[in-house]
C-alpha positions as MATLAB code, in Angstrom:
seq = 'MIARLTGTLIEKQPPTLVVDVAGVGYELDVPMSTLYVLPALGARVELFTHLLVREDAQLLYGFASRAERDLFRHLIRISGIGAKIALAILSGMNSDELALAVAGEDVTRLSKVPGIGKKTAERLILELKGKLGSLPTSAAVAAKLPTPLFGDGPSGDILNALLALGYNEREANAAMKTLPDDVDVSNGIRLALKALARL';
ca = [
      54.096   91.551   36.616;
      51.710   91.286   39.594;
      51.829   87.517   40.702;
      49.894   87.507   44.071;
      47.878   89.944   46.201;
      47.330   89.706   49.917;
      45.061   92.138   51.432;
      41.540   92.854   52.696;
      38.475   91.979   50.593;
      36.377   95.084   50.289;
      34.069   94.606   47.380;
      32.424   91.704   46.128;
      30.227   92.150   42.719;
      30.462   89.086   40.563;
      32.555   88.645   38.674;
      34.644   91.706   40.119;
      36.325   91.895   43.501;
      38.237   94.828   45.097;
      41.012   94.065   47.427;
      42.791   96.728   49.534;
      46.368   96.222   49.756;
      48.220   98.584   52.102;
      45.581  101.472   51.248;
      45.554  100.554   47.463;
      42.353   98.959   46.007;
      43.126   96.565   43.352;
      40.033   95.354   40.842;
      40.053   91.886   39.857;
      37.784   89.734   37.695;
      37.742   86.083   39.131;
      36.005   82.803   38.159;
      33.005   81.566   39.975;
      35.259   78.712   41.399;
      37.088   81.406   43.049;
      34.097   83.274   44.480;
      32.914   80.013   45.967;
      35.883   80.085   48.469;
      36.155   83.803   49.340;
      35.862   84.721   52.979;
      33.383   87.622   53.928;
      33.914   91.142   53.196;
      36.492   92.566   55.577;
      38.551   89.412   55.814;
      42.101   88.912   54.672;
      42.358   87.154   51.358;
      45.227   86.037   49.193;
      44.796   85.584   45.461;
      47.177   84.489   42.650;
      46.815   86.961   39.815;
      47.624   87.420   36.119;
      47.997   90.945   34.508;
      46.804   91.488   31.172;
      48.255   94.734   29.522;
      46.386   95.873   26.384;
      46.797   99.172   24.462;
      43.441  100.536   26.156;
      43.552   98.813   29.530;
      45.360   96.988   32.209;
      43.362   94.007   33.536;
      43.893   92.010   36.577;
      42.618   88.692   37.168;
      42.490   86.712   40.336;
      42.378   82.993   41.118;
      41.939   80.920   44.578;
      44.831   78.589   43.401;
      48.088   78.451   41.463;
      46.454   75.716   39.574;
      43.475   77.889   38.386;
      45.830   80.440   37.222;
      47.977   78.079   35.287;
      44.786   76.741   33.564;
      43.693   80.215   32.697;
      47.100   80.965   31.117;
      47.000   77.766   28.944;
      43.519   78.795   27.839;
      44.333   82.475   26.835;
      46.959   81.246   24.630;
      44.622   79.361   22.494;
      43.528   81.322   19.496;
      39.977   82.514   19.796;
      40.076   82.155   23.568;
      39.966   85.546   25.377;
      40.146   86.314   29.074;
      36.417   86.523   29.468;
      35.682   82.889   27.717;
      38.639   81.593   29.931;
      36.890   82.957   33.030;
      33.510   81.355   31.788;
      35.327   77.881   31.192;
      36.825   78.016   34.809;
      33.484   79.020   36.155;
      31.632   76.151   34.480;
      34.224   73.501   35.184;
      37.238   72.719   37.221;
      40.809   71.573   35.873;
      39.707   67.966   36.415;
      36.432   68.265   34.528;
      38.160   70.135   31.800;
      40.716   67.602   31.427;
      38.271   64.853   31.334;
      36.214   66.688   28.491;
      39.306   67.213   26.628;
      40.618   63.731   26.888;
      37.118   62.380   25.980;
      36.913   64.815   23.125;
      33.556   66.053   24.602;
      32.664   68.816   22.179;
      29.124   69.070   23.593;
      30.121   69.658   27.068;
      32.627   72.257   26.165;
      30.064   73.996   23.667;
      27.763   74.438   26.657;
      30.122   77.214   27.913;
      28.910   80.780   27.011;
      30.934   82.226   23.934;
      32.168   78.659   22.828;
      30.738   77.120   19.758;
      31.588   73.734   18.245;
      34.625   74.878   16.351;
      36.101   76.716   19.344;
      35.477   73.683   21.508;
      37.114   71.386   18.779;
      40.106   73.934   18.616;
      40.200   73.549   22.486;
      40.458   69.986   22.428;
      43.233   69.950   19.865;
      45.406   72.545   21.704;
      44.927   71.164   25.135;
      45.187   67.348   24.389;
      47.933   66.191   26.515;
      48.643   69.384   28.063;
      46.640   69.351   31.245;
      47.850   66.198   32.910;
      50.670   68.229   34.393;
      48.458   70.740   36.027;
      47.881   70.524   39.933;
      44.379   69.520   40.628;
      41.688   72.180   41.434;
      39.097   69.805   42.494;
      39.814   70.552   46.141;
      39.218   74.340   45.683;
      36.078   73.807   43.699;
      34.725   71.437   46.394;
      34.904   74.140   49.313;
      31.717   75.710   49.064;
      30.808   78.137   51.937;
      27.362   79.457   52.698;
      26.138   81.969   51.953;
      28.220   83.719   49.571;
      26.625   87.216   49.009;
      24.206   87.713   51.946;
      20.684   88.379   51.733;
      18.652   87.678   48.336;
      20.406   84.612   47.240;
      17.954   84.300   44.062;
      19.044   87.753   42.780;
      22.680   86.992   43.417;
      22.507   83.676   41.494;
      20.657   85.369   38.569;
      23.233   88.099   38.349;
      26.224   85.816   38.511;
      24.704   83.858   35.704;
      24.151   87.057   33.503;
      27.727   88.116   34.473;
      29.051   84.885   33.066;
      27.503   85.530   29.775;
      24.206   83.524   29.936;
      21.107   85.366   28.416;
      18.125   86.119   30.733;
      16.072   83.291   29.234;
      18.749   80.732   29.776;
      19.511   81.995   33.398;
      15.924   82.024   34.317;
      15.355   78.542   33.070;
      18.261   77.406   35.203;
      16.689   79.162   38.234;
      13.596   77.162   37.968;
      15.552   74.003   38.464;
      16.842   75.210   41.837;
      15.540   74.278   45.443;
      13.665   77.002   47.196;
      16.188   77.261   50.127;
      19.387   76.796   48.248;
      22.385   79.176   49.218;
      24.230   81.323   46.708;
      27.182   79.245   46.217;
      25.339   75.865   45.782;
      22.802   77.611   43.757;
      25.472   78.989   40.933;
      26.947   75.457   41.014;
      23.632   73.700   40.513;
      22.526   76.352   37.995;
      25.690   75.833   35.796;
      25.006   71.879   35.882;
      21.407   72.678   34.776;
      22.641   75.069   31.833;
      25.085   72.243   30.858;
      22.188   69.988   30.185;
      19.956   72.543   28.471;
];
């Protein structure tokens, strides 16, 4: 099991990263909350990881904090929640927000995440009720939003990130129209996700 990687960030194409560790490039998929806090390309990065082994693939997922990884592991244990949906949940809300949605049985809020319908949201609440209080908070991680995230062309990067999260083009474009003209990528993604939650 690969539990953690420390190396040089050499590629960043949301939601996928490549980290060079002693000459070996590890490809990882990460949630948007982790992308928010990544350093620039060429910088040293440390990620907590989860390795998922399937018959047809070995998939590596990366997280900025142990709390995010623990929450991801809670989520993928739930029937009907695969790794892609778990990443979408972590991209749309941090562990504190998820805990509030679960405690308040907020099916509507959870149903706003791409890939989650009413029945899956209800199952999430049932499975996670009373289990999230023990997780360390990830609010501090989610609050650290550097600027800008992907360099030139923030609008294109924001749109691509939304599409990578599973939103369709119509939804992504609708969210883009709500953003200020001078928004940077990290804040733009955050504001777009909030706008999509209200649509």
